[in-house]
TORMILO-422858 format. One record per residue: residue number from 1; residue in one letter; z, y, x of N, C-alpha, C, O in turn. Coordinates in nm, 4 decimals. Layout:
# residues N
  num  residu       n_z       n_y       n_x      ca_z      ca_y      ca_x       c_z       c_y       c_x       o_z       o_y       o_x
  NUM       A         Z         Y         X         Z         Y         X         Z         Y         X         Z         Y         X
...
***
This chain:
# residues 101
  num  residu       n_z       n_y       n_x      ca_z      ca_y      ca_x       c_z       c_y       c_x       o_z       o_y       o_x
    1       X   -0.3576    0.9019   -1.4911   -0.4085    0.8167   -1.5965   -0.4361    0.6772   -1.5408   -0.4946    0.6614   -1.4336
    2       X   -0.3935    0.5792   -1.6146   -0.4016    0.4394   -1.5729   -0.5044    0.3668   -1.6581   -0.5121    0.3873   -1.7793
    3       X   -0.5831    0.2818   -1.5935   -0.6733    0.1929   -1.6664   -0.6135    0.0531   -1.6635   -0.5887   -0.0035   -1.5570
    4       X   -0.5909   -0.0011   -1.7822   -0.5317   -0.1325   -1.8011   -0.6407   -0.2323   -1.8425   -0.7333   -0.1976   -1.9157
    5       X   -0.6282   -0.3563   -1.7946   -0.7114   -0.4643   -1.8464   -0.6184   -0.5749   -1.8911   -0.5393   -0.6269   -1.8123
    6       X   -0.6285   -0.6110   -2.0193   -0.5393   -0.7095   -2.0790   -0.6173   -0.8379   -2.1037   -0.7035   -0.8432   -2.1914
    7       X   -0.5867   -0.9406   -2.0263   -0.6504   -1.0709   -2.0450   -0.5776   -1.1743   -1.9601   -0.5284   -1.1444   -1.8513
    8       X   -0.5719   -1.2940   -2.0111   -0.5158   -1.4049   -1.9332   -0.6265   -1.4932   -1.8750   -0.5985   -1.5963   -1.8139
    9       X   -0.7521   -1.4525   -1.8942   -0.8659   -1.5350   -1.8554   -0.9257   -1.4907   -1.7218   -0.9723   -1.3774   -1.7099
   10       X   -0.9250   -1.5786   -1.6212   -0.9816   -1.5434   -1.4906   -1.1290   -1.5033   -1.4981   -1.1713   -1.4120   -1.4272
   11       X   -1.2075   -1.5695   -1.5825   -1.3492   -1.5358   -1.5956   -1.3696   -1.3952   -1.6473   -1.4634   -1.3267   -1.6063
   12       X   -1.2824   -1.3512   -1.7374   -1.2914   -1.2145   -1.7900   -1.2589   -1.1131   -1.6807   -1.3240   -1.0091   -1.6713
   13       X   -1.1597   -1.1425   -1.5989   -1.1266   -1.0535   -1.4872   -1.2453   -1.0421   -1.3911   -1.2814   -0.9329   -1.3474
   14       X   -1.3046   -1.1562   -1.3597   -1.4200   -1.1579   -1.2688   -1.5380   -1.0818   -1.3298   -1.6057   -1.0057   -1.2607
   15       X   -1.5621   -1.1026   -1.4596   -1.6725   -1.0335   -1.5263   -1.6513   -0.8826   -1.5223   -1.7436   -0.8081   -1.4891
   16       X   -1.5302   -0.8365   -1.5560   -1.5027   -0.6934   -1.5568   -1.5222   -0.6335   -1.4187   -1.5786   -0.5249   -1.4054
   17       X   -1.4767   -0.7023   -1.3175   -1.4940   -0.6549   -1.1801   -1.6427   -0.6423   -1.1465   -1.6828   -0.5479   -1.0784
   18       X   -1.7246   -0.7364   -1.1938   -1.8683   -0.7327   -1.1657   -1.9372   -0.6163   -1.2361   -2.0486   -0.5787   -1.1995
   19       X   -1.8711   -0.5586   -1.3375   -1.9269   -0.4442   -1.4108   -1.8951   -0.3123   -1.3415   -1.9414   -0.2067   -1.3847
   20       X   -1.8176   -0.3175   -1.2357   -1.7831   -0.1959   -1.1617   -1.6761   -0.1123   -1.2284   -1.6611    0.0055   -1.1962
   21       X   -1.6014   -0.1707   -1.3209   -1.4943   -0.0983   -1.3885   -1.3713   -0.0968   -1.2982   -1.3251   -0.2009   -1.2514
   22       X   -1.3195    0.0234   -1.2749   -1.1987    0.0374   -1.1935   -1.0776    0.0090   -1.2817   -1.0603    0.0713   -1.3865
   23       X   -0.9949   -0.0841   -1.2393   -0.8755   -0.1216   -1.3145   -0.7546   -0.0999   -1.2252   -0.7515   -0.1442   -1.1104
   24       X   -0.6544   -0.0307   -1.2801   -0.5309   -0.0063   -1.2059   -0.4275   -0.1159   -1.2284   -0.3553   -0.1548   -1.1366
   25       X   -0.4215   -0.1658   -1.3540   -0.3218   -0.2670   -1.3875   -0.3858   -0.3773   -1.4696   -0.4451   -0.3521   -1.5745
   26       X   -0.3732   -0.5000   -1.4206   -0.4192   -0.6178   -1.4940   -0.2961   -0.6907   -1.5443   -0.2064   -0.7249   -1.4672
   27       X   -0.2932   -0.7141   -1.6748   -0.1784   -0.7815   -1.7355   -0.2275   -0.8866   -1.8338   -0.3360   -0.8743   -1.8907
   28       X   -0.1458   -0.9908   -1.8531   -0.1795   -1.0936   -1.9516   -0.1367   -1.0512   -2.0904   -0.2015   -1.0865   -2.1889
   29       X   -0.0288   -0.9761   -2.0995    0.0232   -0.9254   -2.2262    0.0619   -0.7803   -2.2053    0.1199   -0.7452   -2.1025
   30       X    0.0302   -0.6961   -2.3019    0.0532   -0.5527   -2.2873    0.1807   -0.5091   -2.3580    0.2013   -0.5376   -2.4759
   31       X    0.2645   -0.4401   -2.2843    0.3791   -0.3714   -2.3427    0.3299   -0.2305   -2.3744    0.3153   -0.1477   -2.2845
   32       X    0.3045   -0.2036   -2.5019    0.2437   -0.0763   -2.5403    0.3324    0.0437   -2.5060    0.2830    0.1560   -2.4959
   33       X    0.4607    0.0213   -2.4884    0.5490    0.1322   -2.4526    0.5228    0.1839   -2.3114    0.5669    0.2936   -2.2770
   34       X    0.4524    0.1074   -2.2300    0.4202    0.1492   -2.0936    0.2921    0.2321   -2.0860    0.2647    0.2947   -1.9836
   35       X    0.2142    0.2328   -2.1933    0.0864    0.3053   -2.1966    0.1139    0.4513   -2.2297    0.1865    0.4828   -2.3240
   36       X    0.0546    0.5396   -2.1503    0.0772    0.6829   -2.1670   -0.0470    0.7508   -2.2233   -0.1574    0.6978   -2.2117
   37       X   -0.0295    0.8685   -2.2845   -0.1465    0.9444   -2.3307   -0.2454    0.9648   -2.2161   -0.2066    0.9980   -2.1041
   38       X   -0.3731    0.9443   -2.2459   -0.4768    0.9568   -2.1442   -0.5105    0.8275   -2.0725   -0.6114    0.8204   -2.0024
   39       X   -0.4265    0.7237   -2.0888   -0.4561    0.5936   -2.0290   -0.5721    0.5290   -2.1036   -0.6018    0.5642   -2.2178
   40       X   -0.6368    0.4344   -2.0374   -0.7424    0.3542   -2.0980   -0.6977    0.2093   -2.0961   -0.6488    0.1592   -1.9949
   41       X   -0.7155    0.1420   -2.2107   -0.6805    0.0006   -2.2217   -0.8068   -0.0764   -2.2589   -0.8727   -0.0449   -2.3579
   42       X   -0.8400   -0.1777   -2.1786   -0.9551   -0.2654   -2.2050   -0.9013   -0.4037   -2.2389   -0.8039   -0.4496   -2.1793
   43       X   -0.9652   -0.4696   -2.3351   -0.9254   -0.6051   -2.3697   -0.9761   -0.6431   -2.5067   -1.0689   -0.5819   -2.5598
   44       X   -0.9138   -0.7453   -2.5635   -0.9461   -0.7928   -2.6987   -0.8149   -0.8007   -2.7754   -0.7625   -0.9092   -2.8008
   45       X   -0.7629   -0.6846   -2.8115   -0.6313   -0.6763   -2.8727   -0.6386   -0.6783   -3.0248   -0.7417   -0.6435   -3.0824
   46       X   -0.5299   -0.7189   -3.0903   -0.5233   -0.7130   -3.2371   -0.5335   -0.5673   -3.2841   -0.4906   -0.4750   -3.2149
   47       X   -0.5905   -0.5496   -3.4014   -0.6205   -0.4155   -3.4516   -0.4953   -0.3291   -3.4662   -0.5013   -0.2087   -3.4416
   48       X   -0.3823   -0.3876   -3.5055   -0.2619   -0.3053   -3.5213   -0.2128   -0.2501   -3.3881   -0.1576   -0.1402   -3.3833
   49       X   -0.2323   -0.3255   -3.2795   -0.1948   -0.2740   -3.1474   -0.2931   -0.1672   -3.1012   -0.2538   -0.0697   -3.0371
   50       X   -0.4200   -0.1854   -3.1335   -0.5202   -0.0838   -3.0991   -0.4882    0.0471   -3.1710   -0.4962    0.1543   -3.1110
   51       X   -0.4522    0.0390   -3.2990   -0.4150    0.1595   -3.3740   -0.2947    0.2273   -3.3094   -0.2902    0.3498   -3.2988
   52       X   -0.1986    0.1486   -3.2670   -0.0801    0.2045   -3.2017   -0.1185    0.2752   -3.0718   -0.0715    0.3857   -3.0448
   53       X   -0.2031    0.2119   -2.9923   -0.2473    0.2732   -2.8663   -0.3205    0.4043   -2.8913   -0.2964    0.5036   -2.8228
   54       X   -0.4092    0.4043   -2.9888   -0.4845    0.5260   -3.0210   -0.3905    0.6365   -3.0680   -0.4091    0.7527   -3.0320
   55       X   -0.2895    0.6015   -3.1483   -0.1921    0.6997   -3.1958   -0.1101    0.7568   -3.0804   -0.0623    0.8700   -3.0875
   56       X   -0.0942    0.6781   -2.9743   -0.0215    0.7224   -2.8557   -0.1080    0.8104   -2.7653   -0.0585    0.8654   -2.6669
   57       X   -0.2361    0.8241   -2.7980   -0.3244    0.9069   -2.7163   -0.3989    0.8317   -2.6083   -0.4543    0.8927   -2.5169
   58       X   -0.4009    0.6990   -2.6179   -0.4762    0.6179   -2.5215   -0.6172    0.5953   -2.5730   -0.6441    0.6099   -2.6922
   59       X   -0.7056    0.5602   -2.4835   -0.8436    0.5235   -2.5164   -0.8503    0.3710   -2.5146   -0.7933    0.3074   -2.4260
   60       X   -0.9207    0.3114   -2.6136   -0.9307    0.1662   -2.6199   -1.0750    0.1221   -2.6060   -1.1638    0.1716   -2.6754
   61       X   -1.0970    0.0279   -2.5146   -1.2296   -0.0300   -2.4927   -1.2185   -0.1802   -2.5179   -1.1453   -0.2512   -2.4489
   62       X   -1.2923   -0.2263   -2.6174   -1.2849   -0.3664   -2.6606   -1.3864   -0.4515   -2.5857   -1.5032   -0.4146   -2.5730
   63       X   -1.3404   -0.5651   -2.5366   -1.4282   -0.6625   -2.4724   -1.4839   -0.7538   -2.5804   -1.4103   -0.8307   -2.6423
   64       X   -1.6135   -0.7447   -2.6021   -1.6818   -0.8249   -2.7037   -1.7647   -0.9321   -2.6346   -1.8387   -0.9037   -2.5404
   65       X   -1.7518   -1.0545   -2.6818   -1.8333   -1.1667   -2.6337   -1.8789   -1.2428   -2.7573   -1.7961   -1.2869   -2.8370
   66       X   -2.0089   -1.2584   -2.7739   -2.0647   -1.3282   -2.8901   -2.0694   -1.4786   -2.8624   -2.1700   -1.5323   -2.8159
   67       X   -1.9578   -1.5444   -2.8923   -1.9455   -1.6867   -2.8604   -2.0001   -1.7754   -2.9708   -1.9682   -1.7565   -3.0882
   68       X   -2.0824   -1.8724   -2.9328   -2.1211   -1.9748   -3.0306   -2.0026   -2.0695   -3.0496   -1.9148   -2.0762   -2.9636
   69       X   -1.9992   -2.1422   -3.1605   -1.8843   -2.2309   -3.1881   -1.8518   -2.3273   -3.0737   -1.7345   -2.3533   -3.0470
   70       X   -1.9525   -2.3799   -3.0068   -1.9266   -2.4783   -2.9010   -1.8619   -2.4186   -2.7765   -1.8116   -2.4927   -2.6920
   71       X   -1.8622   -2.2861   -2.7638   -1.8026   -2.2221   -2.6464   -1.6597   -2.1749   -2.6721   -1.5919   -2.1301   -2.5797
   72       X   -1.6139   -2.1845   -2.7952   -1.4798   -2.1359   -2.8291   -1.3721   -2.2339   -2.7824   -1.3942   -2.3548   -2.7759
   73       X   -1.2559   -2.1788   -2.7504   -1.1406   -2.2613   -2.7161   -1.1394   -2.3158   -2.5752   -1.0628   -2.4072   -2.5445
   74       X   -1.2233   -2.2611   -2.4891   -1.2225   -2.3051   -2.3487   -1.2411   -2.1845   -2.2596   -1.2866   -2.0791   -2.3039
   75       X   -1.2056   -2.2008   -2.1339   -1.2205   -2.0924   -2.0376   -1.3688   -2.0714   -2.0060   -1.4439   -2.1672   -1.9875
   76       X   -1.4086   -1.9464   -2.0003   -1.5460   -1.9119   -1.9655   -1.5521   -1.8535   -1.8255   -1.4589   -1.7867   -1.7807
   77       X   -1.6615   -1.8791   -1.7575   -1.6843   -1.8146   -1.6287   -1.7450   -1.6770   -1.6544   -1.7896   -1.6474   -1.7653
   78       X   -1.7463   -1.5941   -1.5518   -1.8088   -1.4623   -1.5634   -1.9567   -1.4780   -1.5968   -2.0113   -1.3994   -1.6742
   79       X   -2.0213   -1.5777   -1.5399   -2.1633   -1.6017   -1.5672   -2.1852   -1.6397   -1.7145   -2.2803   -1.5929   -1.7772
   80       X   -2.0985   -1.7232   -1.7686   -2.1096   -1.7593   -1.9101   -2.0873   -1.6368   -1.9991   -2.1553   -1.6199   -2.1002
   81       X   -1.9926   -1.5525   -1.9613   -1.9678   -1.4308   -2.0391   -2.0927   -1.3437   -2.0426   -2.1280   -1.2892   -2.1472
   82       X   -2.1596   -1.3307   -1.9284   -2.2857   -1.2543   -1.9242   -2.3889   -1.3177   -2.0170   -2.4575   -1.2478   -2.0916
   83       X   -2.3996   -1.4509   -2.0120   -2.4973   -1.5218   -2.0957   -2.4681   -1.5034   -2.2447   -2.5601   -1.5052   -2.3265
   84       X   -2.3404   -1.4857   -2.2801   -2.3018   -1.4668   -2.4201   -2.2927   -1.3186   -2.4582   -2.2340   -1.2830   -2.5603
   85       X   -2.3507   -1.2350   -2.3760   -2.3632   -1.0932   -2.4111   -2.2355   -1.0120   -2.4016   -2.2164   -0.9182   -2.4790
   86       X   -2.1477   -1.0460   -2.3081   -2.0231   -0.9700   -2.2923   -2.0550   -0.8227   -2.2711   -2.1470   -0.7862   -2.1978
   87       X   -1.9750   -0.7388   -2.3385   -1.9938   -0.5949   -2.3257   -1.8653   -0.5230   -2.3627   -1.7770   -0.5793   -2.4274
   88       X   -1.8565   -0.3985   -2.3208   -1.7417   -0.3143   -2.3498   -1.7828   -0.2076   -2.4503   -1.8837   -0.1396   -2.4316
   89       X   -1.7039   -0.1928   -2.5576   -1.7336   -0.0957   -2.6631   -1.6056   -0.0175   -2.6928   -1.4994   -0.0765   -2.7127
   90       X   -1.6164    0.1153   -2.6955   -1.5017    0.2013   -2.7256   -1.4761    0.2055   -2.8758   -1.5693    0.2116   -2.9560
   91       X   -1.3474    0.2022   -2.9123   -1.3068    0.2126   -3.0513   -1.1933    0.3134   -3.0644   -1.1063    0.3231   -2.9778
   92       X   -1.1957    0.3876   -3.1734   -1.0877    0.4775   -3.2107   -1.0365    0.4271   -3.3453   -1.1051    0.4401   -3.4466
   93       X   -0.9172    0.3702   -3.3468   -0.8639    0.3036   -3.4648   -0.7396    0.3780   -3.5119   -0.6558    0.4189   -3.4315
   94       X   -0.7290    0.3946   -3.6423   -0.6082    0.4556   -3.6978   -0.5658    0.3792   -3.8220   -0.6484    0.3242   -3.8949
   95       X   -0.4380    0.3770   -3.8438   -0.3825    0.3136   -3.9618   -0.3951    0.4104   -4.0792   -0.3685    0.5299   -4.0659
   96       X   -0.4355    0.3576   -4.1928   -0.4467    0.4390   -4.3155   -0.3689    0.3691   -4.4264   -0.3497    0.2476   -4.4215
   97       X   -0.3243    0.4443   -4.5256   -0.2506    0.3833   -4.6365   -0.3376    0.2860   -4.7157   -0.4572    0.3092   -4.7335
   98       X   -0.2779    0.1785   -4.7625   -0.3465    0.0842   -4.8492   -0.3300    0.1319   -4.9934   -0.2229    0.1768   -5.0342
   99       X   -0.4356    0.1211   -5.0667   -0.4306    0.1583   -5.2086   -0.4561    0.0332   -5.2914   -0.5550   -0.0369   -5.2698
  100       X   -0.3689    0.0057   -5.3842   -0.3888   -0.1115   -5.4700   -0.4220   -0.0655   -5.6101   -0.3867    0.0449   -5.6517
  101       X   -0.4895   -0.1513   -5.6806   -0.5070   -0.1269   -5.8193   -0.6319   -0.0817   -5.8691   -0.6465   -0.0607   -5.9896
***
């Protein structure tokens, strides 16, 4: 079983390492076809990709950071991520039919 961390941000990599999370593969972009059942994927992925990963039998852990407007759009340090309440939360996402009308 492989633990993946998906991020292009150096501060996020540093923050995750400071949390003691063991990561086998760090990637900037995830090819979901490489993820196997039982793997764990950490990051901030779009919901449709998370649903796909969950359907494949992977575990998804979302990196949440409560950013104020002035902190958006720039690189954050690991220390700033801590100050903005960075945390890891597990999600199990599945696609369901849309009903109209």
